[in-house]
Structure formats: structure tokens, C-alpha cells
N, C-alpha and C positions, 0 to 999 in steps of 0.2 A: 367364358370365365377366365381364359388365359390372360388377356391384357389386364384385367382387374388384379389378378394374382401378381403380375409383374409390378404393377403400381404399388401394391401393398409391400412387396419386398423393397422397392425403392424407398418407401416411407420408413421402413424399419432401419435401413442403413443411411437414412438422411439424404437419399439421392433425389428426392422430390422437393420442390419448393413448398409444397403443402405440408411438409413435415417440420417446417421451421417452428420452433417453440415460441410461444407468446413472449413479449418483452417483460415478463414478470420476474426475470432473473434479478436476484438481489446483489449480484456481483457488479461492482463498478469497474470501468476501464482503469488501467493503471494510471497513477498520477505521479509525474516527476515533481517531487516535493522540494528538492534542492539539487543544484549542480554547479560546482565551483571547485577549482583547485585540484581536479582529478577525482573528486568524490561525487558520486551520484546516489541520491536517495530516492527510491521509488516506493510509493504506497500502493498496496493492493487492498481495497476496502470491500467488505461484504456486510450486508445488513440482514439480520435474522428476522423472523416473524415477530418477535417481541420488541423490535426496534433497536436492539443493541447492534452497534457497528464495531466490527473487528477489523483493525488495520494492521497488516503485516508490512513493516518497513524492511526493504532490502537495501543493503549498503554495498556499493561497488567502488572499488579502488582502481582507477585507470592509470595510476602512476607506476613507475618501475621499482619503487621502494614500498615496503609495507607501511601501513598506518597503524601505529601502536597506541596503547592506552585510550582506545576509542570509547567515547561516551556520547550518547544521544539522549537528549531531554526534550520533552514536549510540554507545553502549557496550553490550556484551553480556557475559554470564557467561563464565567460562573454558572451558566446554564448547562454546561456539559460536565459530566463526571468521567474522569479518565483514570484507567488502571493500566499500568505498564508492567510487562513481564521483563525480566533481565534479557539483555542481548545474548545471542548464542555465542558470542566471543568478543574479545577486546582487541583483536588483531585483524586488520583487513589485508589479506595477502595481495600482492600486485596483480593487476589485471583479472580480478575475480570478484564475484558477488558471493562471498562465503558466509556472511553474517546477516542475520535477520533479528528483528525485535517485534513482538506482538503487543498491540495496544487495544484496549476495549473502551469504547466511548458510549455513553448514554446521553443523548441530547434531549433535555426536558423541553426545549422550545422547537423540537423538530417540526418542520412545516412553516414555522415563523422565522426562525433564524438558522442559517446554515452552520455547518461544522467548520470551525477555524482552529488552527494550531500555530503557535509560535514555537520555533525550534532553536535549540542551542546544541551545538556539536563541537566536541573537542577531541583532539588527537595529536600524536607526535609523528612527524615524518622527517627522516634524516636528522634526528636529534632536535628538531625545532618544534616548539608547541604551536598549534593552530587552533584558534577559536573562531567559530562561525555562528551567525544568527540568521534566521530566516522565518518566513511566514508562509503558511499553506492554507489556501482556500480551494475553490474549484471542485469540492466534493459534490456529487449529484444532489439535486433537490431532495429534501426529506432525510438526508443524512445529518 
């Protein structure tokens, strides 16, 4: 019974390939939604059992100067209902991802049409206003 016990312990600590969870995880791999001018926006999406998709956007400033008056807006097609929480801040410090924003999406055409977003991003850097636009697809099927 000794080898069986060792196998069981290996499974408990994830040491055995047999312990791999089935790919039923509702967490999607991170999506780089936007990257330009020192700003990187990464989406971490998770789908719950009811079909609601929660997207946490992380904003990274790779410049030496802070990005101030930061505003992030998203628009979705009519078949998606989008709710956005306020961002955790309006200043992106240099070389950090200190600000996030949470969005909740309900896709009424899930399985038929994928989740799409158009983005509008505005901020000031070194006293200069910056306005950017982008589009994000690439969400996993069923989102």
C-alpha cells in the first residue's frame, strides 16, 4: 500500500499528471487589449455559471512620467449588456500597473456572436492630452 499512498500524496500536491484539473475552468488567458505610447491594457476575463463575464482591465504605464486624468471607456454591440465600475484611480504612476477597472458583460448571443469591445482611452502625460481608440476581440468562444 506504500506506493499507492505516495501516489495519493502526489495528487494532493499536484505532483502527478493525473491530478490535472479538467479544462472546465472559466478563467480565460490574459488578453492584451491595447498597447501603444507606453500604455498597456490587459484584460483578465472570467465567466461564471450563469454566463456573466467579468473583465478586470489592468492599466500599465511604462513611461518615466505619470499618466494623469486617466479615463477608460468601452462600448459593446447591442447584443451585449455592459456594466462598468469606476477605475481604482485616475493616475497611472510610472513603470507600474497600479490601476484596474472591472466590467461585467452579459452576451445575449453567446455561442453565436463573440464578445467585442471598442475602447476609448484618454489621459495627460507631460502636460499633453492623449486620446486613443482601439478594438478588442479574441475572447474565448462562448464569452
